[in-house]
Structure formats: structure tokens, C-alpha cells
N, C-alpha and C positions, 0 to 999 in steps of 0.2 A: 663630585663631578657631575652626578645626575642632576643636581640642582641648577647647574649652569646650562646644561644641554636643553632642558625644557624651555627656558626663556629664549635661548637662541633660536630654537625651532619656531617659537611663536613669532619672533621678529622676522625670521626668514619667510614664513607663511604670509605674514602681513605684507612684506615687501613684494612678494610674488603677486598677491592679490592687487596691490596698488598698481603694479605695472600692467596687469591684465585689464584693468578699467581705465587706465590713463589713455588720453587720446594719442593716436599714433601719427606720425608725420608722413606716412605714406598712404597712398590710395589702397582701398580694399579691392578695387576692380582692376583686374589685369587685362591685357589686350586679348588674352585667350578667352576670358569671359565675354568681351565685346564680340569677338568673332563667333563664339558659341551662340550668343543671343541673336546675332544678325546673319547667321549662316543662311537662313531661309530667304534672305532678301537678295542674295547674290544673283540669282537668275532674273529677278525683276530688274535689278540695277544694271544688268548687262544686256537688257532687252531680249532675254531668252525665255521669259516666263511671266506669269501673272504675279500680282502683289501677294496673293495667297495668305499664308499665316505670318508674313513678315512683321505686321504691326504688333502681334503679341510679343515678339522679341524686342521690338523697339520700345514698347511700353514697359516691359520688364527691366530693360537696361535703364530706362529713365527713372523708374521707381527705385532701383538699386543704387543709383548715383546720388547719395545724400549729402556728401560733403563737397567742398571746393576741390579738394585733392581728387576725389572720385570723378567729379565732372571734368576736371583738367586731364585726368588719365584717359577717360573716355574720349575726350576731344583729341588728345595726341594720337591715340590709336586710330580713330576715324580718319584723322588727317593722314596718317601714315598709310592706312589702307586705301584711301582715295588716291593717293600718290602712286602706290605700288600696283594697283589693278588698272592697267591701261584701258581696258574695255568697259569700265564702269562709266555710265552716263552720269556726269557730275551734276547735271541739272536735276535728275531724278533723285540723286543722293541728297542734294541740298533741300529738295521738296518733301523728302520722306518723313521727317518729323511731323510736319503740318498735316501731311496726308493721313498719318496715323493718330492725329488728335493730340500730339505732344508738342509743347512749346519749349524750345531750347533757345538760349540767348546768343547763338552763334551759328554761322553757316558751315555746313559740312563741306570743307574744301581744303585742298592742299595749302592754300594761302592763309588759312585761319591762324591767328595768334592765340594759342590755347592758354598762354600765361594770363590773359585777360579774362578768362572765363571764371565766373564766381559760382 
């Protein structure tokens, strides 16, 4: 019986390793991560403070969004946040990436179709 157990363990370990390196269908970036990265931007976007360290969060989020799923997840979260915060200056939100030296292929707006983000 010990002869059967060792090959089964090897197959099981190989299967687990294959699943670990296989591409996942879900984004790695949660809305919580987006909020965490952009939390320092809120006072600026609500006209209550300076830009400050906001750009470091914007750049960090941009660098983290490596896949289409990541970028769509970030887009959906930004869209939801832009829609839920009534005191956010949407013009400032839309201009924020460019102001921070980041080029994203969509406008941060409640009307953005995130399914078209690549």
C-alpha cells in the first residue's frame, strides 16, 4: 500500500502546483485595495485639501493593475466610488491620472463602460 501512496502524493502535489501557477479568471485587485491606495486623494477630490501624496497611491495602483481583469476591476471600483461619493469633483477625478503622470485608457466617471477596458 505504501507503493501506491507515494505516487498519489506526487500527483496531488503536481496538481496543486499546476493550479497555483495557472492564470486565474478573477482580478487580484479588490475594491478595498483601490480604496486603500486612493484614500489620500479623497480630500483633494472633495475640494477639502491639496493633492499631497495622492499621486503615489495612483501610481501604485496603476503599477499593480497588470491584467485586463485587474484594470476592469479597478475601473468598476472607481466607477462605483465616483457614483457613491456625491461630493467628489468628477472633473478632478477624471483629470487625476494625467495630473499624476499616469495614462489610463478610460475616463473615471460613473458612465464609463468598464467591460471595454483592456
